[in-house]
Backbone bond lengths (Angstrom), bond angles and torsions (degrees), N, CA, C in turn:
res aa  C-N    CA-C-N  psi(-1)  N-CA   C-N-CA  omega(-1)  CA-C   N-CA-C  phi
1 M - - - 1.467 - - 1.562 105.77 -
2 A 1.269 114.23 139.24 1.474 121.82 -171.86 1.469 115.10 -84.33
3 G 1.383 114.34 3.17 1.483 117.69 -177.70 1.512 110.18 94.57
4 F 1.333 113.29 -179.61 1.483 119.48 -179.26 1.547 108.21 -93.54
5 F 1.378 113.99 106.08 1.455 120.99 -176.89 1.531 113.33 54.62
6 G 1.334 109.56 38.37 1.509 116.64 176.04 1.547 113.91 83.42
7 L 1.335 112.71 -2.28 1.478 116.31 177.50 1.460 111.53 -89.22
8 F 1.313 119.45 159.20 1.428 124.73 174.35 1.501 111.50 59.51
9 N 1.311 119.78 30.56 1.398 125.17 -178.50 1.638 107.78 -94.26
10 Y 1.347 115.28 94.82 1.467 116.82 -171.15 1.499 111.10 -81.36
11 A 1.398 118.24 -5.55 1.484 120.63 -179.41 1.524 107.07 -86.81
12 K 1.308 115.37 -15.00 1.539 118.66 -176.53 1.578 108.83 -77.85
13 P 1.296 115.59 125.56 1.439 116.58 178.90 1.563 115.22 -58.91
14 G 1.286 112.94 142.01 1.494 116.79 -177.45 1.503 111.50 -80.43
15 K 1.308 116.02 -177.41 1.461 121.26 -179.45 1.516 112.91 -72.20
16 G 1.336 115.18 -24.86 1.478 117.65 -177.30 1.415 111.81 75.47
17 V 1.328 119.81 -173.03 1.491 124.49 -179.56 1.480 110.48 -114.48
18 S 1.311 113.39 120.77 1.459 117.05 179.42 1.451 114.19 -65.21
19 K 1.342 117.54 139.84 1.500 120.38 -179.85 1.462 111.44 -68.79
20 N 1.379 116.53 -15.19 1.425 118.18 -178.53 1.485 111.59 -102.61
21 A 1.405 115.88 9.00 1.413 123.09 176.60 1.504 110.66 -58.03
22 P 1.377 119.88 136.19 1.420 121.69 177.79 1.502 112.16 -62.20
23 E 1.342 117.53 146.00 1.489 123.62 176.34 1.481 108.62 -66.84
24 K 1.342 111.02 138.89 1.504 115.40 -179.26 1.550 110.77 -74.81
25 K 1.320 113.26 150.17 1.466 117.80 173.91 1.445 113.97 -65.03
26 R 1.326 120.47 138.70 1.415 122.74 -172.76 1.618 109.19 -66.63
27 F 1.245 118.35 -20.04 1.507 122.14 177.26 1.515 105.91 -64.27
28 F 1.287 118.74 -42.22 1.476 122.06 -177.26 1.566 110.03 -81.04
29 V 1.361 115.98 -34.29 1.423 119.42 176.02 1.564 113.45 -61.77
30 F 1.295 116.58 -35.61 1.448 124.80 178.04 1.537 106.75 -57.65
31 F 1.327 119.12 -53.21 1.429 119.68 -173.64 1.542 112.36 -71.66
32 E 1.326 114.52 -27.70 1.483 116.83 178.22 1.575 108.27 -69.77
33 I 1.257 116.14 -44.23 1.521 119.25 179.45 1.623 107.85 -67.45
34 Y 1.323 116.27 -44.62 1.415 117.15 -175.45 1.536 114.03 -61.60
35 F 1.291 114.26 -42.74 1.488 117.90 -178.05 1.594 109.67 -75.46
36 R 1.398 115.18 -29.86 1.431 117.62 175.91 1.524 113.03 -68.34
37 K 1.322 116.29 -33.77 1.444 123.16 179.88 1.566 115.38 -102.46
38 F 1.360 112.99 16.95 1.452 119.95 -168.12 1.496 111.12 -56.70
39 W 1.316 121.32 -47.69 1.430 122.33 -176.43 1.543 112.84 -69.21
40 K 1.299 114.72 -34.97 1.446 116.69 179.70 1.505 111.10 -72.30
41 L 1.401 116.86 -32.38 1.424 117.67 175.91 1.565 111.44 -72.16
42 L 1.266 115.61 -31.32 1.518 117.81 173.84 1.496 109.81 -63.82
43 F 1.304 118.86 -44.08 1.474 121.78 178.16 1.512 111.60 -62.47
44 L 1.339 118.49 -42.42 1.432 123.49 174.55 1.503 110.40 -61.04
45 N 1.268 117.69 -46.75 1.507 122.48 179.36 1.584 108.82 -55.73
46 F 1.330 118.75 -45.67 1.403 121.63 179.81 1.513 112.35 -56.80
47 I 1.333 114.88 -52.48 1.476 120.31 178.73 1.535 111.96 -55.13
48 Y 1.339 114.99 -50.97 1.444 120.29 -179.87 1.557 114.61 -60.54
49 A 1.354 112.72 -39.73 1.430 117.89 179.96 1.523 113.45 -65.33
50 V 1.328 116.17 -41.64 1.487 122.03 -176.78 1.496 106.18 -62.86
51 I 1.306 119.82 -35.04 1.525 122.64 -175.72 1.519 108.87 -76.73
52 T 1.347 120.18 -44.08 1.437 123.17 -165.74 1.547 114.04 -102.18
53 L 1.339 119.13 -18.56 1.502 119.08 -177.04 1.476 113.36 -59.30
54 P 1.370 123.54 -39.97 1.445 120.01 178.87 1.521 111.72 -55.32
55 F 1.290 121.27 -48.49 1.418 122.08 -175.81 1.571 109.62 -71.28
56 V 1.314 115.14 -45.33 1.472 117.13 176.96 1.533 115.75 -60.32
57 S 1.250 116.70 -34.32 1.410 121.66 179.65 1.562 110.22 -69.79
58 A 1.376 115.16 -43.85 1.416 120.07 -179.78 1.580 110.37 -67.03
59 F 1.340 118.29 -35.38 1.411 121.82 -179.41 1.477 110.90 -67.58
60 I 1.395 116.62 -38.48 1.476 119.63 -177.58 1.496 110.30 -74.08
61 I 1.339 118.07 -32.48 1.498 118.41 174.21 1.451 109.46 -64.86
62 W 1.342 120.09 -44.27 1.429 123.45 -178.31 1.581 107.55 -63.47
63 A 1.289 119.02 -43.89 1.476 120.48 178.69 1.536 114.72 -58.91
64 L 1.372 110.00 -39.64 1.507 114.32 -179.61 1.607 110.06 -68.88
65 S 1.314 117.17 -37.90 1.457 119.62 174.74 1.457 113.94 -68.25
66 A 1.381 116.82 -36.87 1.460 121.09 178.16 1.474 114.68 -61.81
67 F 1.360 116.03 -32.66 1.428 125.22 -179.04 1.587 111.02 -89.52
68 G 1.354 112.41 1.11 1.493 118.17 178.72 1.490 113.50 75.36
69 I 1.280 117.06 22.76 1.519 123.48 178.58 1.535 111.66 -95.21
70 D 1.266 117.67 123.29 1.428 123.75 -179.49 1.560 110.22 -67.08
71 A 1.345 114.55 119.57 1.442 116.77 -176.05 1.490 111.55 -66.90
72 E 1.333 121.19 -20.63 1.440 122.63 176.67 1.489 113.07 -60.56
73 L 1.372 116.60 -26.47 1.375 118.54 179.16 1.578 114.73 -65.52
74 F 1.337 109.68 -17.47 1.524 116.65 177.12 1.467 111.60 -114.62
75 S 1.331 115.91 36.15 1.469 119.41 -176.41 1.495 112.18 -61.47
76 D 1.350 117.97 -19.99 1.480 118.54 -177.93 1.588 108.49 -88.81
77 S 1.310 114.63 -8.27 1.493 118.84 179.88 1.505 112.69 -62.97
78 V 1.318 118.32 137.24 1.419 119.50 176.88 1.562 114.59 -61.75
79 T 1.291 113.35 -35.66 1.483 118.04 179.01 1.493 114.48 -64.06
80 V 1.344 112.51 -43.29 1.538 116.04 175.44 1.525 111.33 -63.14
81 Y 1.227 117.29 -41.56 1.471 124.29 -177.90 1.550 108.62 -62.45
82 I 1.377 114.75 -50.20 1.454 116.65 178.46 1.480 114.40 -60.97
83 F 1.349 116.16 -46.20 1.426 118.08 -178.56 1.549 112.16 -63.51
84 S 1.295 118.66 -41.37 1.467 117.96 -178.97 1.515 111.48 -68.48
85 Q 1.315 117.31 -27.44 1.466 120.04 177.05 1.530 111.74 -74.06
86 I 1.277 113.75 -39.83 1.515 119.84 -175.29 1.472 108.62 -73.49
87 V 1.361 118.30 -55.09 1.457 123.46 -169.27 1.508 111.43 -74.76
88 F 1.317 116.87 -42.92 1.474 120.31 -174.37 1.481 113.97 -97.57
89 G 1.401 118.17 -9.76 1.416 121.36 -175.34 1.560 110.03 -94.34
90 L 1.309 120.00 -7.12 1.453 122.41 -178.36 1.495 108.68 -112.22
91 P 1.326 117.57 147.20 1.507 120.45 178.64 1.494 112.90 -77.82
92 F 1.394 115.13 158.48 1.425 124.16 172.10 1.575 113.77 52.79
93 N 1.290 111.87 40.02 1.513 120.36 179.06 1.500 113.45 53.25
94 L 1.308 118.27 28.04 1.453 118.35 179.15 1.521 111.09 -63.42
95 G 1.380 115.91 -24.59 1.424 119.97 172.68 1.494 113.87 -54.94
96 W 1.338 117.68 -42.50 1.430 118.72 -179.66 1.506 112.67 -68.10
97 V 1.322 117.69 -28.15 1.435 122.91 177.97 1.583 106.13 -66.47
98 L 1.283 112.79 -44.35 1.480 122.04 -177.77 1.574 107.19 -63.58
99 V 1.287 117.27 -41.17 1.482 123.84 177.04 1.567 108.34 -58.71
100 G 1.330 113.82 -47.47 1.513 116.27 -179.42 1.535 112.26 -65.25
101 I 1.317 117.73 -42.88 1.488 118.60 175.82 1.462 112.03 -61.00
102 S 1.360 117.40 -40.50 1.476 120.81 174.94 1.553 112.17 -56.92
103 G 1.314 113.40 -45.51 1.483 116.77 -177.68 1.512 111.24 -64.77
104 L 1.321 118.44 -35.80 1.512 121.31 -179.02 1.480 110.61 -72.98
105 C 1.378 117.04 -33.32 1.463 120.75 178.45 1.531 116.26 -81.72
106 M 1.333 115.22 -10.80 1.438 119.25 -176.28 1.555 113.97 -57.49
107 G 1.341 115.93 -44.35 1.462 118.71 -178.26 1.559 113.58 -64.69
108 P 1.387 116.72 -52.62 1.431 117.24 175.82 1.493 113.84 -58.71
109 A 1.308 118.37 -35.84 1.498 120.67 -179.58 1.459 110.36 -68.27
110 T 1.352 117.85 -37.46 1.478 121.56 176.52 1.498 112.09 -65.65
111 A 1.345 115.19 -38.97 1.454 117.75 175.88 1.544 112.45 -63.05
112 A 1.288 115.64 -42.52 1.486 122.30 -177.53 1.551 108.10 -64.08
113 A 1.378 116.27 -47.56 1.446 120.64 -179.79 1.542 109.82 -63.16
114 T 1.313 118.35 -39.61 1.415 122.08 -176.73 1.562 112.02 -65.25
115 Y 1.352 115.67 -31.54 1.434 118.98 176.10 1.545 109.91 -63.22
116 I 1.290 116.56 -42.37 1.433 117.83 -175.58 1.602 110.28 -76.89
117 W 1.319 115.93 -34.44 1.406 119.77 173.22 1.582 110.14 -61.90
118 R 1.303 116.82 -40.32 1.416 120.02 176.28 1.561 115.47 -63.56
119 Q 1.312 114.92 -40.89 1.468 121.96 176.28 1.544 110.77 -58.86
120 F 1.332 112.22 -47.64 1.489 118.01 179.89 1.521 110.00 -66.47
121 A 1.340 119.87 -40.13 1.432 120.13 176.87 1.491 116.04 -60.51
122 K 1.349 113.09 -26.84 1.504 119.66 -179.75 1.498 108.14 -93.03
123 E 1.369 117.58 4.84 1.437 122.88 -174.64 1.534 115.92 52.14
124 E 1.345 108.68 44.16 1.485 122.40 175.51 1.547 109.31 -116.68
125 H 1.317 115.89 156.24 1.433 120.58 -174.30 1.532 111.81 -80.95
126 A 1.334 114.92 149.97 1.461 121.56 175.08 1.563 107.94 -147.13
127 W 1.282 117.66 139.74 1.494 123.63 177.26 1.513 101.17 -86.85
128 V 1.349 118.67 113.72 1.472 119.75 -175.72 1.464 113.83 -63.62
129 W 1.310 121.18 -45.45 1.429 124.67 -173.43 1.577 108.98 -74.77
130 S 1.298 119.15 -57.49 1.473 121.31 -170.54 1.566 108.60 -74.65
131 D 1.317 117.94 -40.65 1.475 119.83 178.94 1.526 110.82 -65.40
132 F 1.303 116.76 -35.81 1.523 118.91 178.10 1.570 107.68 -60.43
133 W 1.262 117.71 -53.12 1.462 115.90 -175.02 1.496 115.60 -74.32
134 E 1.304 115.79 -24.05 1.499 121.66 172.52 1.542 109.05 -64.77
135 R 1.353 116.00 -49.66 1.467 120.73 179.28 1.532 110.05 -69.17
136 F 1.274 119.01 -33.01 1.439 120.11 175.13 1.547 114.11 -59.10
137 K 1.286 113.85 -38.73 1.460 119.35 -178.82 1.606 110.34 -80.90
138 S 1.291 115.70 -43.51 1.487 117.45 -178.98 1.502 115.02 -69.10
139 N 1.304 117.32 -26.80 1.465 120.63 178.19 1.621 111.03 -108.87
140 F 1.318 117.17 22.99 1.399 117.37 -174.59 1.508 112.71 -66.16
141 K 1.309 118.70 -45.57 1.504 117.80 -177.59 1.502 115.16 -64.10
142 Q 1.369 114.33 -47.14 1.489 118.80 178.91 1.555 109.60 -66.80
143 G 1.349 112.80 -42.13 1.474 117.06 179.13 1.526 111.71 -60.40
144 L 1.329 115.97 -40.23 1.532 118.45 179.54 1.523 108.12 -67.20
145 A 1.376 119.57 -40.57 1.461 119.02 -177.61 1.533 111.03 -65.07
146 V 1.315 118.69 -42.60 1.421 124.69 -177.55 1.576 108.93 -72.60
147 G 1.323 116.17 -36.86 1.468 119.64 174.86 1.465 112.97 -59.74
148 I 1.362 116.54 -39.10 1.469 119.84 178.61 1.547 109.02 -69.17
149 I 1.333 117.67 -38.22 1.435 119.97 176.39 1.567 109.54 -61.32
150 D 1.295 116.13 -43.49 1.509 118.66 178.03 1.521 110.14 -56.31
151 I 1.330 118.12 -45.90 1.435 122.16 -176.63 1.559 109.12 -65.35
152 L 1.334 118.26 -43.92 1.418 122.00 -179.16 1.528 111.59 -63.61
153 V 1.308 118.48 -40.40 1.456 120.00 175.88 1.522 111.71 -65.63
154 W 1.333 118.19 -42.59 1.418 119.83 -179.42 1.542 113.93 -66.81
155 V 1.342 116.14 -39.77 1.489 123.47 -179.58 1.563 108.04 -69.49
156 S 1.332 119.02 -46.76 1.418 117.49 -179.79 1.501 111.82 -63.67
157 F 1.293 118.11 -41.37 1.507 121.52 175.81 1.496 110.03 -56.19
158 L 1.316 118.73 -46.95 1.480 122.92 -179.57 1.481 112.36 -65.39
159 L 1.293 120.49 -38.83 1.457 125.62 -178.82 1.554 108.95 -69.45
160 Y 1.208 117.40 -43.63 1.526 119.80 179.05 1.493 111.21 -68.46
161 M 1.389 115.83 -41.04 1.454 119.28 -178.57 1.523 112.73 -66.03
162 T 1.334 116.31 -30.26 1.492 118.77 -175.16 1.519 113.83 -100.45
163 A 1.346 116.12 -2.49 1.463 118.34 -178.91 1.448 112.05 -67.01
164 E 1.297 120.68 140.65 1.496 123.33 -179.57 1.493 108.33 -85.39
165 L 1.287 118.57 121.15 1.424 126.85 179.12 1.483 110.08 -106.33
166 L 1.364 116.30 93.86 1.456 119.26 -175.34 1.592 109.22 -110.36
167 G 1.317 114.01 143.94 1.474 117.04 179.14 1.444 111.89 84.55
168 S 1.376 114.06 -168.46 1.457 119.75 -178.73 1.588 107.36 -132.50
169 S 1.312 117.88 31.82 1.416 118.57 -178.53 1.501 113.24 -71.06
170 T 1.269 119.21 173.40 1.459 122.05 177.56 1.509 112.83 -65.15
171 L 1.298 114.52 -40.91 1.483 121.54 178.40 1.573 109.76 -61.50
172 T 1.310 115.49 -39.04 1.421 118.84 -177.94 1.560 110.57 -67.58
173 Q 1.336 112.67 -37.74 1.491 121.02 -179.39 1.518 108.65 -66.32
174 Y 1.326 117.72 -41.58 1.454 120.15 177.52 1.510 112.38 -66.65
175 L 1.269 115.82 -41.06 1.466 118.79 175.33 1.477 114.63 -60.76
176 L 1.392 114.08 -36.03 1.434 117.13 178.48 1.514 110.05 -67.71
177 V 1.418 118.29 -37.31 1.437 119.49 176.62 1.524 110.91 -60.64
178 F 1.395 112.49 -45.99 1.495 120.27 -176.09 1.549 108.87 -61.41
179 R 1.349 116.45 -31.87 1.451 119.53 -179.73 1.520 109.15 -68.27
180 Y 1.269 120.18 -41.85 1.489 120.98 176.44 1.523 111.57 -66.61
181 V 1.321 114.62 -37.12 1.484 119.59 177.60 1.549 107.94 -63.06
182 A 1.288 117.84 -44.55 1.449 125.15 -178.79 1.559 110.95 -59.57
183 I 1.328 115.46 -40.77 1.440 122.98 179.56 1.556 108.58 -68.09
184 I 1.298 118.03 -43.43 1.449 118.45 177.42 1.480 112.22 -64.77
185 V 1.331 119.00 -48.80 1.422 124.34 178.94 1.573 111.19 -55.74
186 F 1.351 114.89 -42.00 1.458 118.28 -177.68 1.525 109.20 -66.14
187 I 1.304 119.55 -41.40 1.472 123.37 -179.14 1.521 110.31 -67.81
188 V 1.332 118.26 -44.17 1.435 120.58 -177.12 1.524 108.42 -70.69
189 Y 1.308 118.90 -39.95 1.469 118.40 -178.47 1.499 113.28 -71.53
190 T 1.387 118.23 -30.64 1.394 122.12 173.12 1.535 111.43 -59.95
191 V 1.313 117.01 -41.58 1.447 118.93 177.82 1.570 112.30 -71.59
192 M 1.325 112.39 -40.24 1.508 115.75 176.12 1.535 111.26 -57.84
193 R 1.388 114.71 -34.30 1.441 116.84 -174.73 1.599 111.74 -66.88
194 F 1.356 115.66 -17.94 1.487 116.71 172.98 1.524 109.06 -58.62
195 Y 1.292 119.74 -26.71 1.525 121.67 -171.63 1.533 112.65 -112.40
196 I 1.361 117.45 -22.16 1.438 119.74 -173.79 1.538 113.16 -57.00
197 Y 1.247 116.02 -54.31 1.498 119.36 -176.23 1.487 108.26 -71.60
198 L 1.344 118.02 -30.93 1.509 119.10 -179.16 1.535 109.38 -68.85
199 I 1.297 119.36 -39.65 1.455 122.17 176.18 1.529 109.87 -64.20
200 M 1.341 114.67 -42.81 1.413 122.98 -175.48 1.553 114.05 -55.59
201 V 1.362 111.69 -43.05 1.498 115.81 -177.19 1.528 112.56 -89.74
202 T 1.297 118.07 0.73 1.504 121.35 179.70 1.519 112.18 -109.76
203 F 1.312 120.08 -34.14 1.439 121.66 -176.47 1.548 112.27 -127.12
204 D 1.320 116.67 155.19 1.398 121.73 178.26 1.493 108.36 -89.92
205 M 1.322 122.08 92.40 1.415 125.84 -176.62 1.520 113.48 -130.04
206 S 1.311 115.28 161.11 1.519 115.83 172.25 1.501 109.36 -77.08
207 V 1.270 117.57 167.00 1.484 123.30 -176.16 1.562 106.66 -62.75
208 F 1.399 116.21 -44.75 1.439 120.88 -178.19 1.528 110.42 -58.44
209 A 1.345 115.81 -42.70 1.545 117.72 -178.85 1.558 110.57 -69.79
210 I 1.292 114.95 -34.45 1.474 118.78 175.67 1.557 109.09 -59.67
211 L 1.276 116.49 -48.92 1.485 121.34 -174.34 1.568 107.45 -67.93
212 R 1.277 115.69 -37.82 1.489 116.87 -179.66 1.535 114.70 -67.61
213 N 1.336 114.12 -41.35 1.479 120.35 174.79 1.510 110.86 -66.17
214 A 1.313 118.16 -40.03 1.435 123.06 178.92 1.509 111.29 -60.22
215 W 1.392 116.16 -38.80 1.445 122.95 -179.96 1.651 105.08 -65.01
216 I 1.257 118.38 -44.96 1.427 120.91 -174.66 1.524 108.81 -66.06
217 F 1.380 115.89 -41.89 1.457 118.12 178.45 1.502 114.69 -67.79
218 S 1.342 117.46 -28.27 1.410 121.04 176.56 1.568 111.17 -62.69
219 V 1.351 112.94 -24.29 1.458 115.81 179.29 1.529 109.26 -92.17
220 L 1.350 118.11 -41.33 1.453 120.98 -178.30 1.500 111.26 -70.00
221 G 1.328 121.59 -29.00 1.413 120.15 177.37 1.521 113.77 -104.47
222 F 1.304 115.28 40.94 1.529 121.57 -171.83 1.522 109.98 -56.66
223 F 1.327 122.24 -50.48 1.411 120.79 -174.58 1.594 111.25 -73.53
224 R 1.281 117.70 -32.41 1.480 121.76 171.79 1.546 108.72 -61.59
225 N 1.300 115.50 -40.75 1.476 117.25 -178.84 1.477 112.14 -69.45
226 L 1.304 120.56 -28.65 1.469 122.27 176.76 1.527 107.36 -69.86
227 C 1.290 118.06 -38.15 1.450 119.56 178.97 1.567 110.49 -67.03
228 T 1.225 114.93 -40.51 1.512 122.76 179.35 1.525 106.78 -56.69
229 I 1.367 113.71 -52.22 1.470 117.08 -174.99 1.496 110.92 -65.19
230 F 1.278 116.91 -40.72 1.516 120.41 178.52 1.526 111.53 -60.63
231 F 1.288 118.37 -55.76 1.452 119.76 -175.36 1.558 114.73 -70.83
232 S 1.347 113.68 -35.81 1.455 117.07 174.19 1.468 111.68 -63.61
233 G 1.350 116.79 -42.20 1.419 120.41 -177.75 1.515 111.28 -64.48
234 I 1.296 118.75 -32.90 1.431 122.88 176.67 1.522 110.12 -65.25
235 V 1.339 117.84 -46.53 1.415 123.15 -179.81 1.529 110.96 -63.05
236 I 1.343 117.75 -43.57 1.466 121.06 -175.71 1.600 108.01 -66.88
237 V 1.306 115.81 -45.04 1.458 118.24 -178.19 1.473 110.38 -67.05
238 A 1.320 116.38 -38.85 1.525 119.65 -175.94 1.499 110.60 -71.31
239 T 1.299 120.80 -26.38 1.492 122.10 -174.53 1.525 113.42 -111.08
240 A 1.356 119.71 -2.15 1.472 122.63 -171.59 1.517 109.63 -61.27
241 F 1.295 122.23 -38.24 1.428 124.59 -172.88 1.525 113.28 -112.75
242 F 1.336 114.46 19.29 1.464 118.08 179.23 1.513 110.62 -81.13
243 P 1.310 120.58 172.10 1.461 122.83 178.58 1.552 111.09 -60.06
244 L 1.348 113.66 160.12 1.394 120.96 -178.88 1.607 116.05 -51.44
245 P 1.313 116.72 -46.53 1.473 117.52 -176.61 1.540 113.99 -54.29
246 L 1.393 113.77 -37.08 1.493 117.38 179.45 1.502 110.96 -63.29
247 M 1.386 119.53 -45.37 1.330 123.44 -178.07 1.524 112.45 -63.18
248 L 1.395 115.87 -39.76 1.414 122.40 -178.32 1.508 113.64 -72.51
249 T 1.314 120.65 -22.50 1.429 123.06 -175.46 1.557 117.39 -117.52
250 L 1.321 118.73 -10.87 1.460 120.85 -171.05 1.523 116.18 -124.98
251 T 1.325 113.85 -55.76 1.531 119.88 -163.55 1.517 112.06 -59.90
252 Y 1.326 117.65 -53.69 1.482 120.09 -174.38 1.527 110.98 -57.82
253 S 1.276 115.98 -52.47 1.491 120.35 -174.39 1.532 112.22 -68.83
254 L 1.300 116.00 -34.31 1.488 116.96 179.08 1.514 108.63 -68.46
255 V 1.304 120.04 -47.80 1.460 123.33 178.94 1.595 108.80 -60.36
256 G 1.391 112.46 -47.69 1.446 114.65 -178.40 1.494 114.31 -64.40
257 F 1.251 118.34 -34.99 1.452 120.52 177.47 1.525 113.34 -72.09
258 I 1.297 118.57 -38.31 1.471 124.14 169.58 1.469 109.26 -51.21
259 T 1.366 113.65 -55.52 1.482 117.42 -174.50 1.500 113.31 -63.28
260 T 1.304 116.44 -42.27 1.470 118.98 -178.29 1.533 109.98 -72.99
261 F 1.249 119.05 -40.69 1.501 121.57 175.68 1.496 113.96 -53.55
262 N 1.370 114.07 -43.48 1.428 119.36 -178.01 1.523 112.38 -79.21
263 A 1.358 119.53 -31.18 1.406 122.86 -173.91 1.564 111.92 -82.12
264 Y 1.322 116.32 -30.65 1.463 118.52 -170.38 1.544 113.69 -63.76
265 P 1.410 116.38 -40.05 1.484 115.57 178.31 1.530 113.83 -58.88
266 V 1.324 114.55 -33.76 1.587 115.86 177.86 1.501 109.04 -65.01
267 M 1.349 113.57 -50.40 1.431 113.90 179.02 1.526 116.70 -60.79
268 E 1.375 114.29 -37.59 1.449 118.05 174.79 1.488 116.04 -60.28
269 K 1.346 113.34 -39.67 1.473 118.11 -176.94 1.528 113.21 -68.56
270 Y 1.332 116.84 -41.06 1.427 123.02 -171.46 1.507 116.04 -97.39
271 M 1.369 115.15 -14.97 1.486 116.45 -177.60 1.562 110.67 -128.39
272 L 1.354 117.94 -49.30 1.452 117.79 -175.21 1.551 112.37 -71.12
273 K 1.333 115.78 -49.61 1.478 118.15 -178.08 1.525 115.49 -63.77
274 P 1.328 117.82 -42.53 1.483 116.73 172.86 1.476 112.96 -57.90
275 R 1.325 117.08 -40.83 1.521 120.13 -179.59 1.523 109.15 -64.43
276 R 1.256 119.70 -44.63 1.448 123.20 -175.45 1.555 110.50 -70.17
277 Q 1.213 119.77 -27.59 1.455 125.35 177.24 1.512 113.61 -81.70
278 N 1.305 116.57 -1.95 1.481 119.28 -175.48 1.548 112.41 -135.26
279 E 1.360 113.30 42.31 1.460 118.27 179.87 1.518 111.96 -61.35
280 D 1.322 120.59 -29.08 1.464 119.67 177.88 1.518 114.03 -81.49
281 G 1.340 117.20 -3.94 1.474 120.13 175.34 1.512 112.21 76.48
282 T 1.363 118.40 9.96 1.488 118.51 -178.78 1.524 116.64 -80.91
283 V 1.332 113.33 -12.51 1.496 117.29 -174.99 1.532 106.85 -118.36
284 T 1.263 114.79 136.04 1.515 123.12 -179.47 1.583 107.25 -66.71
285 I 1.320 113.60 126.70 1.485 118.76 171.63 1.499 110.25 -75.14
286 L 1.351 115.81 163.18 1.476 120.60 177.04 1.474 111.10 -46.88
287 E 1.368 118.24 144.52 1.401 123.36 -174.13 1.496 113.48 -63.68
288 F 1.342 120.11 -31.17 1.387 122.07 -174.05 1.561 114.57 -84.98
289 E 1.330 116.31 1.02 1.395 118.34 -178.15 1.530 110.80 -89.70
290 E 1.314 116.10 134.50 1.484 117.83 -179.93 1.542 106.19 -160.92
291 T 1.300 112.92 160.16 1.482 121.99 173.94 1.521 109.01 -131.98
292 K 1.366 112.11 -176.64 1.478 115.10 177.96 1.549 108.77 -62.45
293 P 1.407 116.64 148.30 1.395 118.87 -175.86 1.506 115.93 -60.93
294 S 1.344 116.79 -24.46 1.488 118.39 -177.75 1.481 112.11 -74.99
295 E 1.414 118.51 -13.42 1.465 118.22 -176.65 1.495 111.01 -78.15
296 P 1.351 120.62 135.76 1.445 122.53 -176.70 1.555 111.61 -74.45
297 S 1.350 119.41 -21.65 1.393 121.15 179.38 1.529 110.63 -118.62
298 L 1.319 115.38 168.16 1.518 119.41 -172.47 1.483 106.67 -68.74
299 F 1.373 121.24 -37.86 1.453 120.31 -176.68 1.485 110.31 -133.46
300 T 1.263 116.19 155.32 1.464 121.66 165.99 1.536 106.79 -122.70
301 D 1.288 113.55 100.20 1.465 121.71 -178.39 1.544 105.94 -87.88
302 D 1.289 116.71 116.21 1.424 120.53 -174.08 1.600 112.50 -92.84
303 V 1.302 113.83 13.65 1.459 117.28 -173.98 1.548 109.97 -61.24
304 S 1.335 115.58 -38.28 1.484 116.95 -174.96 1.512 111.51 -103.35
305 T 1.371 117.75 12.64 1.461 121.26 -178.67 1.579 108.73 -69.76
306 P 1.318 115.55 128.73 1.500 118.02 -179.33 1.509 109.09 -72.42
307 P 1.340 115.90 159.00 1.484 119.77 -178.58 1.457 107.09 -58.08
308 R 1.361 113.68 148.67 1.503 122.39 177.48 1.518 109.47 -72.23
309 P 1.373 112.04 151.03 1.531 117.08 177.43 1.527 106.67 -60.54
310 G 1.300 111.91 143.82 1.535 119.08 173.53 1.512 110.66 91.96
311 I 1.368 121.17 -8.08 1.472 123.02 178.79 1.527 106.32 -91.15
312 K 1.275 114.68 115.97 1.433 123.53 -179.14 1.497 112.38 -94.85
313 H 1.320 118.72 117.56 1.418 122.96 -178.26 1.577 108.92 -93.86
314 N 1.249 112.88 152.84 1.443 119.34 177.80 1.491 110.25 -82.14
315 E 1.341 116.53 106.20 1.396 120.97 -171.73 1.554 112.11 -70.07
316 D 1.341 115.71 -17.21 1.439 120.25 177.19 1.468 118.63 -80.84
317 E 1.400 112.17 -11.84 1.446 118.37 -177.77 1.531 108.73 -72.69
318 E 1.259 118.86 128.33 1.431 125.16 -172.93 1.591 109.58 -76.04
319 E 1.246 118.09 131.55 1.468 121.25 173.20 1.529 106.63 -81.04
320 Q 1.333 112.31 126.51 1.456 115.84 -179.40 1.510 108.29 -116.74
């Protein structure tokens, strides 16, 4: 049936997409991808939150007490609720053991989640459950090292910010200088972190090379970084004190996807495209690009690497 007066005829071929059609603005592309992958991102958020919330909750409680803020004022906050249930709800301080394990797993979990965010940002498929745990294992050592650096930067920043500087002694003046240094390091490292895990899951590099390239990208992607900070800040502030289900299903993945979506074009421009244009090795790659000495090529881009043997994918999961 041809439809009603030619309308609603789904057998009729559509107009298609013109090859001369203008490229969509990335602002709109972001929302198209986000809503298309919405349920997968929610599932990823839940996995990541279960792993990291114990440590994040404990850290926030400690930060509140360090600034002299009564945690009871935030009794409706999900972080306070989670922390109280974990730490005080388990016998023999097993809650603190769980917080420690969560802190150690935070780096590898962030690397695993970043891989999936990257795939979605490129509009490529990823198996949320199996790819997450595969990347968790394959990036465990570097993720653990960077995760510890994350914690050290956060803790040192908090200690210097909450230290009491009394009098005008030489020691007080030094501590004041260190406080300003800690603030600068915290800000710079936070921006570098937009790229650290993204580089980790894309190239075979040493941790030092990852940090160095992340520093360069934090400068090259200055305006993108400002957008990331602005929109991520809105999401964090808007959801910080919402009920538990929202934190478990929305916040982490939305912030992570914003970060990865904005950071990937910078990395692609300065690292991926030069590598792809020099497959014959006749053109010098950017000076700051490097990998482990044992690697025969400058980069190992795992974007097209097939799944490893033994990894079983869920065939029922729909490719979107």
